[in-house]
N, C-alpha and C positions, 0 to 999 in steps of 0.2 A: 262447574266453576262456582266458587263461593261468591255470593253477592255481598258478603260482609266487607271484603277488601277488594273492590274493583280496581283494576290496574289500567293505567294509560301507558301505552308504548309510545315513546317520542323518538322521532327520527329527523335528522338534518339531511337535506338533499341539495345537490347541485350537479346536474348532469349525471344522475345516478342510475341510468337505465340498465347498466350491466348486471347488477345483482338485485335491483329493487323488487322485482316481481317475487323472487324467492324470499326476500326479507319480509315483505308484507304478507305473503301467504302464510308463513309461520307465525308472524305477529298477530294475525287475525284470530288466533286462539284466545286472545285477551279482549278486554271490554271495549277499548278504543285505541286507535292509532292516530296520533297527532303529528303531522309532518310540517316542518318549517323549511320552505324552499328559498334559497338565496340567489336565484338567477339561472335556473335551468334553461337550456336551449335545445335539449335532446328530447327523447320521448318520455321523460319522467312523468309529466302531467297525464299523458295518455295511459300510462301504466296505473297511476293512482286512481283513475276513473273506474277501474275494474274492481276496486275494493271498497265496499260500502261502509266499512268501519273507519275509513280514513277521513279525518278533517284536515284540510289543507290550509296553511297560512303562508304568507309571503313576506319577506323582509330583506333589506340589504344585509350583507354579511357583517356581523358585529364583532367577529372573533368567535372562537369555538366555545369558550366558557359562557360569555354573555348570550350567545345564540341558544345554547342548551337551557340556560335559565329562562330565556324568553319563551321557548316552546313549552317548558314545564309549567310556567305560569298560565299558559293558554289552554292546557289540557283540562279535561273534565274532572279527573279524579286525582286524589291526593297521593296515591301510590304511583310512582313513576318508574317505568323500566326503560332506561335510555339505551338506544342502539345507534350505531353508525349505519350508514346506508350500504355498507359492505359486510355487515355482520348478520349471519343467518342462525337463528335459534335452532338447536337440535331438539328433537322430540323429547329426549331425556331431560333436557334443561327445562322445557316447557312444563313437563309433568312435575318436576321437582319444585318449580316456582308455584304451581297451582296447589301443591300439597302442603307447602310450608305455611306455618302460622305466622303471619307478618305482625311485627310489633313496631310502633313508631320510633322507639328508642334504638332500633337496630338499622344497620345499613348492610346490604347483602352483596357479596362478590361472587364471581364465577370465573373459571379459567377460559382463555381463548386458545383455540387451535388455529394457528396462523399458517396460511398456505402461500407459497410462492412458486410460480411456474408449475402449478399442479401438485406440488409436494408439500406435505405437512412438515413444517420446520420445527424441530424439537431442540435446536440449539440457538445460538446468537441472542439469547435472552428472550426468544419468541415463545417459549413455553415453560411454565404454564401461563405466564403473562396474565396474572389474575387482576381483574378490574372490578371496582365497585360501580354498579349500575342500577341497582334496585333500592329505592329510598322513598321516604315520605317527605314531600315537599314542604310540609309544615315544620319539619325538624332540621332540614339541611338543604343544601344546594350545591351547584358546581362553583368552583373558584371562578374568578373573573379573568383568568389567564387567557390570552388570545390563542395560545396553542399549548399543548401538553396540559390541558385542563383536567381536573379530577374532582370527585365529590368530596366535600369536607366531612371528615369522619370524627372530628373532635367531640368528645363526650358522648359518643354513640358506640353501641356494642357492634363489633364487626362479626358478621356471620358468613362463613364460607360455604357456598353451595358446591356440589361435586361435579355436576354435569357441565359441559362446555358449550360455548358458542363458536361457530366456525367463521373465520375472518380471513379475507384476502386483501391485505392492505395495498399490495403492489402485485400486479400480474406479470409485468414485464419491465424492461429497462426504461421505456418511455414514461411509464407511470412513476417509476423511481424519480426521474428527473423533474417531472411536473410537481410532485409532492415536495421534493427537496426545495425547489424554488419557493413554494408557498410557505412551508414551515420555517425556512431560514428567515424569510422576510417577517413573518409574524413573530418569531422569537426575538428578532432584533427590535422590532417595534415595541414589544411587550417589556423588554429589558432596558430600553433606552432610559438613561438617567438613574438606573438601579445598578447596572454593571457597566464596566468599560471593556470594550473589545480591543485587543492588540494582536499583532502577528504572533507573538510568543504564546498568548493564550489560545489562539486559533490552532497553532501547530501542536501544542501539547494536548489540547482537548481532542483534536482529530486523531492524533497518534494513539492516545489512550483508548478512545472509543473503538478503534479498529482492533487493537491488542485485546481489549476486554471481550469483544464479540467473537473474534476469530480463535483466540486461544483459551481464555478463561471460561467462555460460554460455549466452547466446543464447536464453533463454526467450522473449524478445520476438518471435522469429521463428516461434513455434509456436502462435500464435493464442490462443484461450481456454484451452487446456490449459496452455500455457506460463505464462500469468498465474496460473492457479489453483495450479499446482505451486509457483511462486515465492512466491505469497502464503502458501501452507502453510508453506514453508520459513521465511519471515520470522516468521509468527505463532507457529509452534511454538518457534522459537528465543527469541522474546520471552517466551512463557509459561513455558518451562522455567526461566528465570532468576528469574521472579517466584515460581514454586513453590519454588525453592531458597531464595529470600529468606524465604519464609513458614515454612520449617522451622527457622529460627534463633529 
């Protein structure tokens, strides 16, 4: 590993025991892992103790964008590789990152292989699902969005890496419902005063989200998983505008 561009891997956790061991095991190939925990009550802390490269910080949940920016500011190194606690680096992606010549004026993306019920989902907008996650904190940061946050790429060169990270955003129906509740609430809070929610908006956004996912993005070819994901996309889009309506 080059010592010229040391990399801090940053991870947000809250009750992340399901995948965290694998996440940290792969991330340990890099110089440091900075974890920000926002209230775990499972075995997350016990898992972290087994990884000497991890520095643990704790904070109330500030929203996804602000939380990412907080742990970035606390990391030891300027180069940040941001991961979710259910994203597992592949060996191919690790090697690609270690071999690339990093430049501060660049921000680096890689595709995500998203899994649901054990199946790699190649439709519903879930692949290649390219995300920008490797950046220099002196040059850019995450947006302050409470949900659906992203790294600001304005005036930076976007570099696409080839290898993928493996991601399991939802393993079953229960996780669908839990995340839908969280994301719809955060969306409404984030957009309050900026957008107005109405039943008509909720209905049209929900219907289009299902249509886009199931037909335009080939969810119909993926069997029951494709329908379930598309239904989730439609229902969550519908409810987030209803929750936004109720905030006025």
